N, C-alpha and C positions, 0 to 999 in steps of 0.2 A: 777567767776562763768562760767562754761562750757556752748559753747551754743546748744542745740540741733539741729540735723540735718532737711534739710525742706523734707518734708516729699515728696516722689515721683509721682510725678503727671503721672496719669496712661493715662489720655485720651491724653497729648502731646505723655506719649510712646505708645501708638496705633495707631497717625496717626505717628511716624517715624519709628514704624515696620512695616507699612501698606505700605508704601509710598515708603522711599528706602532700596535697594537691600544692602547695606553694614551699620553701626553703630559703628563709633570710640568711645570709652570713655578712658580719659584722667586720671590717678588719678596722683595728685606730694607725693605723700605719696607711703609705703610699705602698703602689704591688711592685716598683723600684725598693722600695726595703726591703719589704717580704721575701723577693730575689733576695738580695741578697744575704739576707738572713736563715732563706732556706724554711719560709714558713708558707708558701702556697700549697699546703697538703693537700687541706682539705679545700681549698678550690681547684684547685688541679680533679683531685675526686670528684667534684660535684658536675665539674666542663665535665666527663667524662660520663658520669652515671645520669646526671639530670639534664633538665634545658635552660640554658641562662637567659633572663626576661629581659634586665635590666641591670645598672650599678649606675648609684649615683654615689657622686664624689663629695667631700664638706675641706675644705681650705685647700686639696690639694696633697689631703694625708689622710683625712678617715673616710671610709669606704664603706656603704652596703651593697650588696648585690641579693637580686633577686633571681632564684631559680624555679621555673616551673616544671612539678617532680611527679606524681603518680596522678597514672594516664589509663587511656585506652587504644589500643591500634586501629586505625582507620582505613589505612591503606599500606601496603606495601611495593615496588616494583626495584627494576631489576634495567633502569635505562640500557647501560652499558654503552655512550654514549661520549665521543671525546669531543671537548672542548680544550684549542692552547694544548698546552701540556699533558693534561688531566682526561681521566675517564671517569665521569660519573658512573660506580658499579650499582649502587645500591639509596630507597631513598626510601626510607619508612613513616609513617606519618601519624602521629596520636592528637588524641585530643585531652586536655584537664580534666583529671576528677578521680578521685579513689572510685567512688561510685557508678562510672560511668560503663559502659555494656563494649566490648569490643563489635567489630562490623565486617563483614566477612569481606577479607581483601582481594582485590585483583583485579575489577571494576573499572578501575581508573578514577572515583567518585567515594566521596567522601563527604559525610551528612554531619550539617555542624549547627549550633545555638546562635546568635549573635549575641556577638561577645564574646565568643569561647578561645580561648590561646589553646594555639596550632602547636604539636608540638613536632620539630622537624630536625631527621637525623640522616644527614646526607654523608654516604661516603665516596672518598675521592681517590684515585689510587696515579702518583704520577708514570706517566709511560716515557718520561725522557727527562733528565736534572732539569727541573724549574728553575726558570730564570729571572723571578722576582717576587716577592712578596705580594701576593694578590689579595683580593678584598671578592670574598662570597658574598653574592646579594641573592637574599630571595625576595619576589613579588607575588602578593596579590591583584589581580588585571579583574575589575568589572565587565559586563558583556560592551563597553565599548572601549576597551582597552584600556583605561586609565588605571595608575595604579593608586591604592586606594590600602595597601600596607604594606611596610614593606622590612627588611631589614640590611645593612649593610656591615658586616664587620672582616676581619682576619679570622681563620678557622680557633676554633674553640676561644676565640675571642682573644686572640694574639696569644694564645700558648703554643700554638703549631703552627710558627710562619710556615709560612710552603717555601719560600728560597731553602730552609734547613733540610726540606727530602730530600732522600734518593734514590733513584730510579728502581721503581717498582714496591716503592712505600705508598703507602695509605693512609690514612686520617680521616679519622668522621669526626663532622660537624657535628654538634647538637643547637638548636636557637628555637626560640619560641616564641611566638608573634600569635600577637593578639588579629582575630577576626573582625572585619566588620559588623555593626550594627545593625545595617540595610539588609534583607532578607536577599537574595536574589542565587544567580549564578554567577560562579567567579574562578579563574585559573590562577595556578601556583605555580610560578617558572622560578627557578634558577640559574648562575649562571657566574663568573668571573672578572674580575677586571683589577689593570693596572691604577692604584686608585695612586702613586707617585709621577703619574704624567700626562702631561697635558690633553685634557677631555674624558682622560680614564675612560681610554681602549677599552673595547668585553675582547676577553677570549674569542674565538671561534673555531666551527668544526664545520661538518661536512652539513648538518642542519641549519646552518646560525648560529648567531649569539644565546642562547640561551635555551634551555631543556625545558620541556614541561615536565613538570609529575602529577596532578592531578587536578580532577576540576572539584571544587566547594562548594556544595548545592547549603546555606545557611537557610533556614524558613525557621 
């Protein structure tokens, strides 16, 4: 008889994400095996309460997942900007660090230090049934418009595929991104595209094929 996995200790989880800058989760099996055995409870919980930074795989069976956790809010916006079948309803930006001081939100500018870990939570609402599994991209652009940092992945790093969303459903995607080391003024933008179609076409809306989130001043 297969043993049922223990439920996530949410009180322990809340203590961890409020106290530690980063959390490592080691798994001695592949994501596919964990799904078959219903053993992704902690991974799902951390994906919804922390910010996935990266994942390393070892011989296609063991995994080491790294999450950015404790941080301070630096900017919140509600773009309500449509892209394809979706509307981005909210964007929350934080900077990693349990000792960080929050910044007053609402001016569209976030102050950061070189190499900071930026935590981004994007809430997307499906205004009609999504046609495909879309990839969400985050890009940090320098003053010349060049991409200097980027994240591309399905929402929830694959745990929340858009094709499974119904009309009116919403998903919050939480991503961590390391900022450049060079001081300067940068732009943070987001959008979606079809990774399974040649040319990876972006979803578009009335304002174009991306949504500006904030300006980031690194000093």
